N, C-alpha and C positions, 0 to 999 in steps of 0.2 A: 729778934733784935739783929742788927747788922754788926757782925763781928769784925769784918774787914771789907775793903772796897771790892774784893773779888768773890766773896762768898755770902750766902744768905742762910741764916740759921733759923728754923721755924720750930717752935716748941708747942706741943699739944698732948693731951692725954692719949694713952695708948688706945688704939681703935679696937673694938671688940672683934673686928674682922680678922685681925692678926697682923704680923709684921710686914707682910707683903703690901697691905694697904698703906701702912705708914711709909714704907720705902717709895711707893708710887707718889704719895703726896709730897714727899721731900724732893723727888725728881721733878715734879711739876713746878714746885716753887723755884728750883734752880733754873729750869728751862724758861720760866717767865722772866727771870732776871737777865738771862743771856739768850736772846732769840737766835734761832738757827740761821746760818748764813744763807743768803739768797743764791740759788743755783740757776736762775733764769738765763745767765750767760752761757750755760752749758747745753741748753736745749738745742736739739738738732745736730749736735756733734756725734760723730760716729767713730768707733775705734779705728786707729790707723790713719785718720785723716786730720792733718794739722792745718796750719795757717798757709795762706797763699803767699806768693812771692812778694806781694806788696804789704805783707804784714796783717792783712785782714782775714777774717774767717770766711773762706770760700767754699764751705762744705755744701750746704743744701739750699742756699737762698734762691738759686736759679734752677733747682732740680738737676744740677750738674752731676751729682754722684748718686742719683737714685738707681738702685739695683733693678734690673729687669725681672719681671715675674717669670715663672716657668712657661706660661703661655706666650709671652713676648719673645722668650728665647727660642722656643720651637717655631714661632712664626717667621723668624729671620731667615733661616735657610729656605723656607717656602717662598718668601718674597724674592730672595736671591735667584732661585730657579725660575721664577716667573719673569724676572727682569732679563735674564739671559735668553729665555724663550722669545721674549719680545724683541730683544736686540739682534739675535742671529737666526734662531730656528723658525720663527714665524715667517719672516720674509723668504727664507730658503724654501719653506714648505709651499708658500704661495707661488713661487716661481717654478715649482716642479710638481710632478704627480705623486710624489711620495710624502708621507707624513713627516713634517719638519725637515724636508730635504733629504731624508735618508741619512747616509753617511757621507754626503757630499762635502760637508764641512770638517770631516775627520774628527780629531780630538779637540778642536778649537773651543767648542762650548765647555768642555770639561776643564780645559786650561783656564778659561775665564772664571769658572766656578772655583777652581783651586786658588786662584789669585785672591778672591775675596774671602775664602775660607781661612786663609792664613793671616789676614789683615784685619778687616773691619769686624768680622763676626767674633773672633776671640776677644777683641777689644771691648765690644759691647757686652759680651757675656761676663767678662771679668770686672768691668768698671761701671757698666750701666749707661745711662743716657748721656748725651753730649750737652755741653754748655750752650747757652744762647749766644749766637754770634754777635760781634760788635755791630752796632746799628749805624746806618747812614754812610758807610764807607764803600766805595766801589769795590766789587769783588767779594763782598761779604753779605750783600743783600740777597734776599730769597729769589728775587726775579733774575739776578745775575746767574745764580746756580741753576735755576730752571731753564734758562736759555742755553746754558752750556750743556745741560743734560739732554735737551732736545737736539742739539747739534750732534752729540754722540750717537743718539738713536738714529737720526737721519743718515749719518755717515755709514753706520753699520748696516742699516736696512738697505740702502742703495748698493753697498758692496756685496752683501750676502745674496740679494735678489739677482743682480747681474752676474755674479759668479756662477750660481746654479743654472740660471737661464742659458748661459753660453757654454755650459758644461766644461768649465775650466778645472784644472787640477792643482791641488795645493802643493807647495814646495816645502819639503821637510826641514830645510835650513832655517825657515822662519820660526820654527819651534824653539830654537836656541834663545833668541831675544825674549820670547814669551816666558821661557823657563827662568831666564835671568830676572825678568820683571817679578815673577812670583817670589824668588829668593830675596830680592831687594825689598819688596813690600813687606814680607814677613819679618825680615831683619830690622827694618826701620820701625815697624809697629812694636816689635819686642823691646827695642831700646827706648822708645817713647813711653811705653807703659801707659800710665794714667794720663799723661800729657798728650796722648793721641786724641786731639779734640778739634773743635772748630776754632775760628779766630777769637780766642779768649785768653785771659791771663793764665799763664802756665805756672805750676808750682816750682819748676826748675828748668834750667837751660840744658838741653841734651846735646852733647858734643861728641858722643862716642859712636862706634860702629860705622854705618854708612854716612853719618853726619860729619865724618872726617873728610869725606870726598866732596859732598855737595850739601848745601844748607837745607834743601827741601827734597830729600830722596823719595818720599812717598809720591810726590807729584811726578818725579822722574819715572817711577815704576808704572804709574798710570799711562804716561805718554809712551813708554816702551811697549806696554801691552797693547794699547789701542793702535799705534802706528804699525807695529809689526803684524798685527792681525789684519789691518786694512791692506797692507802691502801684500800679505799672503793671499788675500782675496782679489788682488790685482785690480784695485780700484783707486786710481789716481784722483778721481773726483771726491770720493769719500775721504781719502787721506788729506787732500787739500782743505776740505771743509773742516775736518777735525783740527788740523794745525792752525787754521785761522781762528777758530773758536777758542782753542786752548791758549793761543798767544794773547788774545784779548782778555780772557778770564784769569789766567794764572798770573799775568803781569800785574794786574790790579790787586789780586788776592795776596800775592807775595809781598807787594808793597805795603798793604795793610797789616799783614802779619809782622813784617820786620819793623814797622813803625811801632807796633805795640810791644814787641820784644825789646826794642831799644829803650822804650819808656820805662819798662819794668826792670831790666837787667843792666841797663846803662853801660858802664865800661866793660863789664863781662861780655855783653853782646858785641860791642865794637871790637874787642879782642878776638872773639870767635869769628866774626865776619872778615877780619883781616887775615886770619890764619886759614879760613876756608872761603876763598873769594868767589867760588862758582856756585850759582843758585840751583841750576838744574842739570847741566851737562858739563863735565870737566873740560876745561880749556876752550869752551865755546860760549857758555852763558851761565 
């Protein structure tokens, strides 16, 4: 019989199996009256990952927070070494009789390696894959990034090959801006944390550390590394090519990023942009 709106009482003779059988039957009767709550809205959620800045669940719908496997983590440093070999050491080796140009480039390849080891590699190891970039906006499309990447490779290939071919000598003073680029990149990546991503919705607006000086310090660190490297290789052609490609790519990418940030954070972003007016270089741009 129904004794109250919230309970169900079921009477039956004692089962020969024992009291545990009766207790299970009583539990089944109560459970049939009160179905278990649906937990489908919790699927895909991971500990420590909350809602996005727009109030939506931004956990794993785009594979943004997928952790890298051990094989993927080990592959990243190998890919990085291969990229630096193609960027600097291969053209230096082709222009000389020594493997990879010998020590003609000094510590520059290792400085480039350190730059990425303190920025992109730790970010990927800690937080996994990147989000899919915003579609259709200039500076965020795959072809824009590929063209910019090709310009970087061409500029460094020309610079490294001509430097070794003409037996030029590196200037130790240019190591200082490259060291500053390594520190700036590592600091900006540390303050960004999980928000170090492509052009996608961030979970918070980062305004600390190097973001007090410029709004896009990671891009500043890339320019500082590449331009100082090309000037050390004494290649005005390579430096001009890089500056032209970076001006075209970063101007459109920054505009797309800041449009997205303003849509998400609104007045908070406008206040930050007013207090930090410089995008890449203090007092210049």
